[in-house]
MARMARSE-48128 format. One line per field, with one value per residue (C-alpha): residue number from 0; residue in three letters; x, y negated, z. Coordinates in nm, 4 decimals, padded with zeros to 6 digits. Layout:
! residues N
num	NUM|...;
residu	ala|...;
xx	X|...;
yy	Y|...;
zz	Z|...;
***
This chain:
! residues 400
num	0|1|2|3|4|5|6|7|8|9|10|11|12|13|14|15|16|17|18|19|20|21|22|23|24|25|26|27|28|29|30|31|32|33|34|35|36|37|38|39|40|41|42|43|44|45|46|47|48|49|50|51|52|53|54|55|56|57|58|59|60|61|62|63|64|65|66|67|68|69|70|71|72|73|74|75|76|77|78|79|80|81|82|83|84|85|86|87|88|89|90|91|92|93|94|95|96|97|98|99|100|101|102|103|104|105|106|107|108|109|110|111|112|113|114|115|116|117|118|119|120|121|122|123|124|125|126|127|128|129|130|131|132|133|134|135|136|137|138|139|140|141|142|143|144|145|146|147|148|149|150|151|152|153|154|155|156|157|158|159|160|161|162|163|164|165|166|167|168|169|170|171|172|173|174|175|176|177|178|179|180|181|182|183|184|185|186|187|188|189|190|191|192|193|194|195|196|197|198|199|200|201|202|203|204|205|206|207|208|209|210|211|212|213|214|215|216|217|218|219|220|221|222|223|224|225|226|227|228|229|230|231|232|233|234|235|236|237|238|239|240|241|242|243|244|245|246|247|248|249|250|251|252|253|254|255|256|257|258|259|260|261|262|263|264|265|266|267|268|269|270|271|272|273|274|275|276|277|278|279|280|281|282|283|284|285|286|287|288|289|290|291|292|293|294|295|296|297|298|299|300|301|302|303|304|305|306|307|308|309|310|311|312|313|314|315|316|317|318|319|320|321|322|323|324|325|326|327|328|329|330|331|332|333|334|335|336|337|338|339|340|341|342|343|344|345|346|347|348|349|350|351|352|353|354|355|356|357|358|359|360|361|362|363|364|365|366|367|368|369|370|371|372|373|374|375|376|377|378|379|380|381|382|383|384|385|386|387|388|389|390|391|392|393|394|395|396|397|398|399;
residu	met|ser|asp|met|thr|val|thr|thr|val|arg|leu|asp|glu|leu|tyr|val|thr|pro|leu|leu|gln|thr|arg|ile|ala|gly|thr|cys|lys|asp|thr|val|asn|glu|tyr|ala|thr|ala|ala|arg|asp|gly|ala|lys|phe|pro|pro|leu|leu|ala|tyr|arg|ile|ser|asp|arg|gly|phe|lys|lys|pro|ala|leu|val|ala|gly|phe|his|arg|tyr|ala|ala|tyr|gln|lys|ala|gly|ile|thr|glu|cys|glu|val|glu|ile|arg|asp|gly|thr|leu|thr|asp|ala|trp|leu|ala|gly|trp|ala|ser|asn|leu|thr|his|gly|leu|arg|tyr|lys|ser|glu|asp|lys|arg|lys|ala|ala|val|thr|ala|leu|lys|leu|tyr|arg|glu|asp|ser|ala|pro|val|ile|ala|glu|arg|ile|gly|val|ser|asp|glu|phe|ile|arg|lys|val|arg|lys|gly|met|val|ala|ala|gly|gln|leu|gln|pro|thr|glu|lys|ile|ile|thr|arg|asp|gly|arg|ser|tyr|pro|ala|ser|leu|pro|asp|ser|pro|gly|pro|ser|pro|thr|val|gly|asp|ala|gln|ala|asp|met|asp|glu|asp|gln|asp|asp|glu|pro|ala|pro|asn|ala|pro|lys|arg|ala|arg|lys|lys|leu|asp|thr|ser|glu|arg|val|glu|arg|ala|leu|arg|ala|asp|pro|thr|arg|thr|asp|glu|gln|ile|ala|leu|gly|thr|lys|ala|asp|val|ala|leu|val|ala|ser|ala|arg|glu|ala|leu|arg|gln|lys|gly|glu|val|pro|pro|ala|val|pro|glu|leu|asp|thr|trp|gly|ile|pro|ile|gln|pro|his|ala|ala|glu|ala|phe|ala|asp|ala|his|leu|phe|asp|ala|leu|leu|ala|lys|leu|his|glu|cys|ala|arg|asp|val|asp|ala|leu|ser|arg|ser|pro|ala|gly|ala|his|leu|his|leu|gln|tyr|val|glu|thr|gly|thr|lys|ala|gly|gly|lys|his|val|leu|lys|ser|leu|glu|ala|val|ile|ala|glu|ile|lys|arg|ala|lys|ser|ala|val|thr|asp|cys|pro|tyr|ala|phe|asn|gln|his|gln|pro|his|asp|arg|glu|gly|ala|gln|cys|pro|val|cys|arg|asn|leu|arg|trp|thr|gly|thr|val|arg|glu|arg|asp|phe|pro|pro|glu|met|met|thr|val|met|lys|ala|his|tyr|gly|ile|thr|glu|val|asn|gly;
xx	09.7170|09.8486|09.6976|09.3309|09.1659|08.8085|08.7503|08.4771|08.4914|08.2884|08.1043|08.2594|08.6041|08.5401|08.5962|08.3020|08.3776|08.1815|08.5125|08.4520|08.0727|08.0214|07.6515|07.5641|07.2340|07.4044|07.2046|06.8457|06.6194|06.3919|06.6881|06.8366|06.5025|06.4706|06.8237|06.7730|06.4583|06.6400|06.9387|06.7123|06.5620|06.9079|06.9823|07.3478|07.5023|07.8362|08.1253|08.1673|08.4771|08.7214|09.0713|09.3699|09.4641|09.8374|09.8378|09.5951|09.6072|09.2986|09.3349|09.0783|09.0053|08.7819|08.4507|08.4602|08.1619|07.8525|07.7199|07.3611|07.4540|07.6506|07.3525|07.1182|07.3330|07.3228|06.9454|06.9041|07.1205|07.3932|07.7327|07.9728|07.9916|08.2323|08.4568|08.7033|09.0010|09.2537|09.5598|09.5983|09.5890|09.2866|09.2682|09.2666|08.9901|08.7730|08.8026|08.7208|08.4164|08.2884|08.3478|08.1697|07.8293|07.8763|07.7854|07.5529|07.3612|07.1552|07.2256|07.4123|07.2164|07.3349|07.4569|07.6596|07.8278|07.9060|08.0596|08.2672|08.3830|08.4882|08.6784|08.8448|08.9527|09.1230|09.2875|09.3935|09.4414|09.6863|09.4848|09.2904|08.9120|08.8863|09.1157|08.9174|08.5848|08.6911|08.7933|08.4549|08.2248|08.0951|08.1275|08.4294|08.2041|08.0704|08.4260|08.5065|08.1947|08.2703|08.6370|08.5393|08.3050|08.5673|08.8330|08.5903|08.5037|08.8695|08.8374|09.0842|09.4077|09.4988|09.7738|10.1021|10.0782|09.8147|09.8509|09.6634|09.5372|09.8689|10.0569|10.2258|10.2310|10.1932|10.2224|09.8892|09.9341|10.1495|10.3203|10.2077|09.9602|09.6468|09.4415|09.4514|09.7445|09.6392|09.9131|09.7740|09.4096|09.2073|09.4854|09.4829|09.1024|09.0864|09.2877|09.1137|08.7782|08.8568|08.8803|08.5870|08.5020|08.7812|08.7020|08.8270|09.1942|09.1071|08.7990|08.8024|08.8601|08.5457|08.5225|08.4797|08.1547|08.2117|07.9961|07.8159|07.8346|07.5111|07.6216|07.9610|07.7914|07.5514|07.8337|08.0443|07.7497|07.6783|08.0466|08.0905|07.7763|07.9639|08.1532|08.0173|07.8496|08.1512|08.3923|08.1777|08.1491|08.5263|08.5958|08.3367|08.3735|08.0042|07.8074|07.7370|07.3685|07.3675|07.5271|07.2721|06.9852|07.1251|07.1796|06.8213|06.6875|06.8937|06.8003|06.4287|06.4896|06.6622|06.9938|07.2046|07.1678|07.1743|07.5152|07.6139|07.9199|08.1787|08.2587|08.0477|08.1348|08.3576|08.5591|08.4095|08.2995|07.9205|07.7914|07.5172|07.2632|07.2976|07.3295|06.9679|06.9694|07.2881|07.1622|06.8583|07.0654|07.0291|06.6658|06.7937|07.0369|06.7595|06.5336|06.8142|06.8910|06.5298|06.5322|06.8583|06.7053|06.4041|06.6360|06.8048|06.4630|06.3786|06.7003|06.6247|06.2674|06.3916|06.5913|06.2848|06.0221|05.7656|05.9746|05.9741|05.7533|05.9449|06.0859|06.4355|06.7740|07.0879|07.3742|07.7325|07.8634|08.2173|08.1315|08.1499|07.7884|07.8884|07.5893|07.2298|06.8852|06.7476|06.4136|06.5023|06.2291|06.3433|06.7068|06.5966|06.4240|06.7368|06.9549|06.7229|06.7163|07.0969|07.1251|06.8819|07.0617|07.2438|07.5981|07.7475|07.7139|07.7228|07.6094|07.8814|07.6184|07.5696|07.9016|07.7585|07.7348|07.4767|07.2339|07.2079|07.0712|06.7922|06.4206|06.3428|06.5897|06.5419|06.5370|06.8634|06.8051|07.0596|06.9910|06.6521|06.8161|06.8695|07.2477|07.3127|07.2773|07.2468|07.5134|07.6758|08.0078|08.2623|08.2405|07.8704|07.9621|08.1471|08.5203|08.5088|08.2366|08.4414|08.7488|08.5630|08.4098|08.7452|08.9033|08.6179|08.6679|09.0472|09.0760|09.2538|09.0424|08.7230|08.6754|08.5061;
yy	-03.8166|-03.6260|-03.4326|-03.4276|-03.3555|-03.3221|-03.4747|-03.6311|-04.0116|-04.2945|-04.4931|-04.8192|-04.6685|-04.6689|-04.9693|-05.0292|-05.2412|-05.2972|-05.2589|-04.8844|-04.8864|-04.7433|-04.8286|-05.1850|-05.1725|-05.0360|-04.7919|-04.6858|-04.7680|-04.4661|-04.2285|-04.3799|-04.3417|-03.9804|-03.8945|-04.0774|-03.8735|-03.5527|-03.6520|-03.7178|-03.3709|-03.2180|-03.1669|-03.0993|-03.3154|-03.2722|-03.4789|-03.8361|-03.9122|-04.1826|-04.2845|-04.4211|-04.6589|-04.7144|-05.0233|-05.2418|-05.3846|-05.2026|-05.1220|-04.8414|-04.5533|-04.6910|-04.5203|-04.3833|-04.1497|-04.1020|-04.4579|-04.3313|-04.0875|-04.3601|-04.5989|-04.3160|-04.2333|-04.5996|-04.6093|-04.2882|-04.4219|-04.1635|-04.3086|-04.0447|-03.7816|-03.5566|-03.7334|-03.5926|-03.8283|-03.8406|-04.0508|-04.2376|-04.5656|-04.7878|-04.6418|-04.2861|-04.3827|-04.5497|-04.2585|-04.0048|-04.2074|-04.2266|-03.8572|-03.7528|-03.8495|-03.7041|-03.3562|-03.4326|-03.7136|-03.9792|-04.0004|-04.3065|-04.5687|-04.7181|-05.0358|-04.8233|-04.6470|-04.9787|-05.1126|-04.7943|-04.8266|-05.1881|-05.0912|-04.7913|-04.9977|-05.2426|-04.9676|-04.7487|-05.0134|-04.8096|-04.4871|-04.3920|-04.3915|-04.0086|-04.0028|-04.2705|-04.1169|-03.7787|-03.9425|-04.0992|-03.8589|-04.0765|-04.0606|-04.1792|-04.4109|-04.5734|-04.6600|-04.7981|-05.0167|-05.1585|-05.2163|-05.4033|-05.6295|-05.7009|-05.7872|-06.0118|-06.1944|-06.2363|-06.0107|-05.7472|-05.8080|-05.5642|-05.3287|-05.2656|-04.8875|-04.6172|-04.2944|-03.9875|-03.6708|-03.4880|-03.7710|-03.9011|-04.2755|-04.4500|-04.8121|-04.9843|-05.1299|-05.0177|-05.2889|-05.3088|-05.0287|-05.0738|-04.8528|-04.6076|-04.3685|-04.0027|-03.9249|-04.1686|-04.0583|-04.1753|-04.4029|-04.6155|-04.6104|-04.7560|-05.0591|-05.1016|-05.1235|-05.4641|-05.6249|-05.7567|-05.5686|-05.6511|-05.7602|-05.5706|-05.6413|-05.8821|-06.0345|-06.4068|-06.4894|-06.5530|-06.8399|-06.7093|-06.8302|-07.0610|-06.9594|-07.2267|-07.2278|-07.0346|-06.7591|-06.7346|-06.7027|-06.4309|-06.2369|-06.2553|-06.1449|-05.8445|-05.7484|-05.7442|-05.8187|-05.7418|-06.0720|-06.3555|-06.6610|-06.8677|-06.6341|-06.6368|-07.0164|-07.0547|-06.8218|-06.9775|-07.3416|-07.3552|-07.4881|-07.2337|-07.3297|-07.2378|-06.9000|-06.8302|-06.9201|-06.7023|-06.4110|-06.4319|-06.4407|-06.1335|-05.9613|-06.0042|-05.8410|-05.5522|-05.6215|-05.6969|-05.6301|-05.9127|-06.0381|-05.8780|-06.0315|-05.8105|-06.0640|-06.3150|-06.6853|-06.6197|-06.3606|-06.0608|-05.7531|-05.7311|-05.4835|-05.2231|-05.4000|-05.7144|-05.5502|-05.6048|-05.9708|-06.0421|-05.8410|-06.0722|-06.3913|-06.4373|-06.5383|-06.8417|-06.9217|-06.9093|-07.1314|-07.3787|-07.3964|-07.4986|-07.7543|-07.9083|-07.9375|-08.1058|-08.3468|-08.4395|-08.5062|-08.7321|-08.9269|-08.9638|-09.0749|-09.3351|-09.5005|-09.5401|-09.8170|-09.5629|-09.4756|-09.8237|-09.7240|-09.4118|-09.4534|-09.3232|-09.3562|-09.4230|-09.1869|-09.2249|-08.9054|-08.9922|-08.8966|-09.1075|-09.2074|-09.3476|-09.2059|-09.0897|-09.1691|-08.8993|-08.8234|-08.7755|-08.5192|-08.3101|-08.3289|-08.2150|-07.9104|-07.8244|-07.8568|-07.6370|-07.3635|-07.3726|-07.3316|-07.0377|-06.8382|-06.5333|-06.6453|-06.4607|-06.0832|-06.0593|-06.2919|-06.3714|-06.3599|-05.9908|-05.9323|-06.0518|-05.7314|-05.8890|-05.9692|-05.6792|-05.7653|-05.5138|-05.5386|-05.5040|-05.7653|-06.1400|-06.3007|-06.4632|-06.8297|-06.8036|-06.4710|-06.3671|-06.0312|-05.9569|-05.9673|-06.1698|-06.5476|-06.8371|-07.1070|-07.1540|-07.2898|-07.1276|-07.4176|-07.3430|-07.0380|-06.9815|-06.9143|-06.5888|-06.4519|-06.5462|-06.3792|-06.0498|-06.0674|-06.1354|-05.8462|-05.6184|-05.6954|-05.7124|-06.0779|-06.3726|-06.6541|-06.7135|-06.9131|-07.2501;
zz	02.5686|02.8708|03.1619|03.2529|03.5856|03.7109|04.0513|04.2615|04.2354|04.3838|04.1180|04.2348|04.1753|03.7996|03.5740|03.3391|03.0341|02.7106|02.5238|02.5565|02.5158|02.1676|02.1478|02.0505|02.2403|02.5515|02.7603|02.6897|02.9854|02.9295|02.9179|03.2340|03.4137|03.2961|03.4112|03.7431|03.8191|03.7335|03.9485|04.2497|04.1967|04.2172|03.8478|03.7641|03.4910|03.3105|03.4484|03.3283|03.1219|03.2288|03.1226|03.3097|03.0308|02.9889|02.7660|02.9612|03.3107|03.4346|03.8043|03.7947|03.5549|03.2792|03.2029|02.8485|02.8179|03.0297|03.0538|03.0811|03.3590|03.5385|03.5276|03.6325|03.9353|04.0370|03.9981|04.1971|04.4797|04.4182|04.5055|04.3706|04.1004|03.9120|03.6626|03.4128|03.4202|03.1380|03.0606|02.7337|02.5476|02.4868|02.1360|02.2758|02.5185|02.2560|02.0134|02.2880|02.3911|02.0348|01.9687|02.2876|02.1469|01.8003|01.9247|02.2177|02.3828|02.2058|01.8333|01.7111|01.5193|01.1900|01.3613|01.6062|01.3143|01.1482|01.4684|01.4996|01.1399|01.1989|01.5130|01.3469|01.0457|01.2802|01.4864|01.1925|00.9262|00.7173|00.7149|00.4031|00.4014|00.4250|00.7293|00.9147|00.8109|00.9522|01.2820|01.3504|01.1666|00.8814|00.5038|00.3042|00.1053|00.4219|00.5321|00.1861|00.1930|00.5385|00.4512|00.1364|00.3325|00.5986|00.3424|00.1549|00.4775|00.5715|00.8763|00.7551|00.5718|00.2925|00.4067|00.2275|00.2514|00.2910|00.4919|00.3668|00.5410|00.4966|00.6687|00.3545|00.2894|-00.0450|-00.1584|-00.1303|-00.4776|-00.7684|-00.9812|-01.3427|-01.2872|-01.5054|-01.2751|-00.9875|-01.0010|-01.0080|-00.7548|-00.5011|-00.5146|-00.2198|-00.0990|-00.4143|-00.4291|-00.0784|-00.1858|-00.5206|-00.3431|-00.1915|-00.5371|-00.7391|-01.0597|-01.3032|-01.6608|-01.9624|-02.0512|-02.3349|-02.1763|-02.0875|-01.7220|-01.5210|-01.2786|-00.9255|-00.7736|-00.4789|-00.1865|00.0128|00.3916|00.4434|00.2052|00.3760|00.7142|00.5959|00.4304|00.7473|00.9638|00.7427|00.7313|01.1086|01.3116|01.6340|01.6145|01.8272|01.6764|01.7809|01.5979|01.2832|01.2994|01.3295|01.0380|00.8051|00.9186|01.0028|01.2995|01.5733|01.5500|01.1792|01.2557|01.5314|01.2988|01.0175|01.2551|01.3804|01.0228|00.9274|01.2540|01.1805|00.8404|01.0161|00.8425|01.1507|01.5244|01.7800|01.8913|02.2211|02.3882|02.5547|02.8275|03.0145|03.0318|03.3335|03.1410|03.3248|03.1234|03.0867|03.3445|03.2782|03.5005|03.2838|02.9424|02.8344|02.9397|02.7439|02.4453|02.4264|02.4586|02.0829|02.1442|02.3350|02.0526|01.7931|02.0038|02.0721|01.7003|01.6332|01.9150|01.7937|01.4474|01.6066|01.7905|01.4623|01.3097|01.6056|01.5520|01.1801|01.2532|01.5000|01.2223|01.0013|01.0301|01.1508|01.4548|01.6077|01.9029|01.9997|02.3497|02.2840|02.4463|02.2424|02.3266|02.2050|02.0456|01.9351|01.5753|01.2601|01.3159|01.6541|01.8375|01.8119|01.9473|02.1734|02.3338|02.7003|02.7642|02.4661|02.5788|02.9249|02.7735|02.5719|02.8828|03.0895|02.8251|02.8017|03.1793|03.1816|02.9121|03.0560|03.1338|03.4334|03.4562|03.8364|04.1127|04.3697|04.6442|04.5606|04.7362|05.0665|05.2703|05.4992|05.2165|04.9687|04.6267|04.5913|04.5311|04.9014|05.0311|05.0588|04.7173|04.6124|04.5151|04.2342|04.0592|04.2062|04.2887|03.9197|03.9788|03.6580|03.6372|03.3972|03.3795|03.7212|03.8476|04.0763|04.3194|04.3663|04.5764|04.9045|04.8419|05.0380|04.8050|04.4990|04.6470|04.6957|04.3487|04.1786|04.3636|04.2589|03.8895|03.9090|03.8023|03.9593|03.8191|03.6227|03.3051|03.3221;
***
């Protein structure tokens, strides 16, 4: 990391990305409201922290710490504030953002700490558990537990060497070594943790239990709940609907948080004004999973003698079954729910200077002045609006 400066910056000159948001739940509405009221009354807040990131193509300094203050300034109608700007890599920025709330601000929740541990293990894969734990302010044992789960789920490959606090590196495994070497200490323990309990030397070999799909999905969700349903499905060879259903079941037990994507379907980072809507998208996934199960039951019923009077439509699916019988009204409900699920973090019409998207302006027919939308297509909007929006987010094209 190099020089740092504190300067007055317009809010729209900062790049806000969930890649650097260290809280899974994003901003707390009550805290934002409290800060906004204080800001209107003239309260003085510490500068925000932003990074000019050297290893990414960000065109603006990226906000690293102060997401609640940033959102509060927006709510209070304040357009500029003091910002401490540093230079560094994405890793430097993430670590600074995480560390900023260890000593002040809202305390991190357990799911935030797990997400940080997952991120740190990927960034500092060769570091020992004590080194990583010291970086992010958690216990050694917590890092060992998360690492073990990630390795078991295939989300982290064992490393060939381990680096300890004093900067020395050791082989991650020692040939013909019956147990941890006393000279390796924590480094060897970190690698031993990703193995199942070994039997005694003369004990018969035990057959490894083969996990079914549901168990693989649940294990993967517990190991890294920040991964999307699509990523979990790909890694476990399961249906996305099964992953969504399993996530919702674990979420209701309090074992995992909801999946919160980092990017919307157009490839744009989720913005603070849309964070809550995207955080609750899992409710749509859970409902859709139930409706798809219902649709399969309808198809099965249609093939039985009792389903002769069902008014169904046969649809070709390109699968081995050739097609399925569907209830048109049920399919219409599924399609409508899919369209309504939060998909695009910002409405292109919000970039129309003649029609501001606020509560007092005329209601936008697409986003209802919420700024985020369900499933929409680029061709649904005037090209000039799309051009302004792409320039704002520093992209040349949108996905889909």
